[in-house]
C-alpha positions as CSV (number, residue, x, y, z in Angstrom):
1,X,48.6,29.9,-1.1
2,X,50.6,26.9,0.3
3,X,49.0,27.5,3.8
4,X,45.5,27.4,2.2
5,X,46.3,24.1,0.4
6,X,47.5,22.6,3.7
7,X,44.4,23.7,5.5
8,X,42.1,22.2,2.8
9,X,44.0,18.9,2.9
10,X,43.9,18.8,6.7
11,X,40.2,19.6,6.7
12,X,39.5,16.8,4.1
13,X,41.4,14.3,6.3
14,X,39.4,15.3,9.4
15,X,36.1,15.0,7.6
16,X,36.9,11.6,6.2
17,X,38.0,10.4,9.7
18,X,34.8,11.7,11.3
19,X,32.4,9.8,9.0
20,X,32.5,6.5,11.1
21,X,32.0,8.5,14.3
22,X,29.0,10.3,12.9
23,X,27.5,7.0,11.7
24,X,28.1,5.4,15.1
25,X,26.4,8.4,16.8
26,X,23.4,8.0,14.6
27,X,23.1,4.3,15.4
28,X,23.4,5.1,19.2
29,X,20.8,7.9,18.9
30,X,18.4,5.6,17.0
31,X,18.8,2.8,19.6
32,X,18.2,5.2,22.5
33,X,15.1,6.6,20.8
34,X,13.6,3.1,20.4
35,X,14.5,2.2,24.0
36,X,13.0,5.5,25.2
37,X,9.7,4.8,23.4
38,X,9.6,1.2,24.6
39,X,10.2,2.3,28.2
40,X,7.5,5.0,27.8
41,X,5.0,2.5,26.6
42,X,5.8,0.2,29.5
43,X,5.4,3.0,32.0
44,X,2.2,4.3,30.4
45,X,0.7,0.8,30.5
46,X,1.4,0.3,34.2
47,X,0.5,3.9,35.2
48,X,-2.8,3.9,33.3
49,X,-3.7,0.2,33.9
50,X,-4.2,-0.4,30.1
51,X,-2.5,-2.3,27.4
52,X,-0.1,-0.5,25.1
53,X,2.0,-1.5,22.2
54,X,4.9,-0.1,20.2
55,X,4.4,-0.3,16.5
56,X,7.3,-0.4,14.2
57,X,6.8,0.9,10.6
58,X,9.6,-0.8,8.7
59,X,8.6,0.8,5.4
60,X,9.1,4.3,6.7
61,X,11.6,3.5,9.5
62,X,9.2,5.0,12.1
63,X,7.9,4.0,15.5
64,X,4.9,5.0,17.6
65,X,2.8,3.9,20.7
66,X,-0.7,2.7,20.5
67,X,-3.0,2.4,23.6
68,X,-6.1,0.2,24.1
69,X,-9.1,2.4,24.6
70,X,-12.7,1.4,25.5
71,X,-15.6,3.5,24.3
72,X,-19.0,4.0,25.9
73,X,-20.2,0.7,24.4
74,X,-17.2,-1.1,26.1
75,X,-15.8,-1.9,22.7
76,X,-12.0,-1.9,22.6
77,X,-9.8,-0.2,20.0
78,X,-6.1,0.5,19.7
79,X,-5.5,4.2,19.1
80,X,-2.2,6.1,18.5
81,X,-1.0,7.9,21.6
82,X,-0.5,11.6,20.9
83,X,1.9,12.5,23.7
84,X,5.3,13.9,22.8
85,X,7.1,10.5,23.3
86,X,4.3,8.3,22.0
87,X,3.5,10.0,18.7
88,X,4.9,8.8,15.4
89,X,8.5,9.6,14.8
90,X,11.2,8.5,12.3
91,X,14.6,7.1,13.0
92,X,17.6,9.2,12.1
93,X,18.6,9.2,8.4
94,X,20.6,6.2,7.3
95,X,19.1,3.8,9.8
96,X,16.8,0.8,9.0
97,X,14.4,-1.0,11.3
98,X,14.5,-4.8,11.3
99,X,11.7,-7.1,12.0
100,X,10.4,-7.7,15.5
101,X,11.3,-11.2,16.5
102,X,9.6,-13.0,19.4
103,X,11.1,-16.1,21.1
104,X,9.9,-19.5,19.9
105,X,8.5,-18.2,16.6
106,X,9.9,-17.6,13.2
107,X,7.2,-15.1,12.3
108,X,8.0,-11.4,11.9
109,X,5.9,-9.0,13.8
110,X,5.5,-5.2,13.6
111,X,4.8,-4.5,17.3
112,X,5.8,-5.2,20.9
113,X,2.9,-5.2,23.4
114,X,2.8,-4.4,27.1
115,X,0.2,-5.5,29.6
116,X,-1.5,-3.4,32.3
117,X,1.3,-4.4,34.7
118,X,4.1,-3.3,32.4
119,X,5.1,-6.9,31.4
120,X,5.9,-7.4,27.7
121,X,6.0,-10.0,25.1
122,X,9.6,-11.0,25.0
123,X,11.0,-9.7,21.7
124,X,14.0,-8.2,19.9
125,X,14.3,-5.6,17.1
126,X,17.4,-4.7,15.2
127,X,18.5,-1.3,13.9
128,X,21.1,-1.3,11.1
129,X,23.1,1.6,9.7
130,X,24.2,2.2,6.1
131,X,27.5,0.6,6.9
132,X,25.8,-2.7,8.0
133,X,26.5,-2.3,11.7
134,X,23.7,-3.3,13.9
135,X,22.3,-2.8,17.4
136,X,19.6,-5.1,18.8
137,X,17.1,-4.0,21.4
138,X,16.0,-6.9,23.5
139,X,12.8,-6.6,25.6
140,X,12.6,-9.0,28.6
141,X,9.4,-11.0,28.5
142,X,8.8,-10.8,32.3
143,X,9.9,-7.3,33.3
144,X,9.5,-5.5,30.0
145,X,12.9,-3.9,30.5
146,X,15.1,-3.2,27.5
147,X,18.8,-3.9,26.8
148,X,20.8,-2.7,23.8
149,X,23.4,-5.0,22.3
150,X,25.8,-4.1,19.5
151,X,27.0,-6.4,16.8
152,X,30.5,-6.0,18.1
153,X,29.4,-7.5,21.4
154,X,28.2,-10.6,19.7
155,X,31.7,-11.0,18.1
156,X,33.5,-10.3,21.3
157,X,31.4,-11.0,24.5
158,X,33.8,-9.0,26.7
159,X,33.1,-5.8,24.8
160,X,29.3,-6.0,25.1
161,X,27.6,-2.7,25.0
162,X,24.7,-2.3,27.4
163,X,22.7,0.9,27.9
164,X,20.8,1.4,31.1
165,X,17.1,1.8,30.7
């Protein structure tokens, strides 16, 4: 009986100590998902010589890719891309999408666009977990490449977290 009590107490301590690690893993996973979708939209735009945009659904914490399509009458329309990476998907549970911020403006947007050459509108979007920790995805306005920065990096510049594209 004593051995069982010790095992239960040890298990409880392990579970409590694992909670921050699981939360951090969720935040990293969500950040990588957003970067993956942004990189896909950039590549799709350049490969297909069309405009794309990544739409952020803050109400549902979802993200998807839209592509500019011309019909027979040469009218342009944005349509959701139905590929495995481009289709609508939700962030992991417990994460919240922030507003898309573009340099030089205070307005909040819900998308980041890419041109036919893969260039982007410079922008950043934040992802926050339930503990208030945040990762920012910054999209370069010239190259369209993405960089992920953690909130710990802003507090301590030498510990900056950057993920390769």
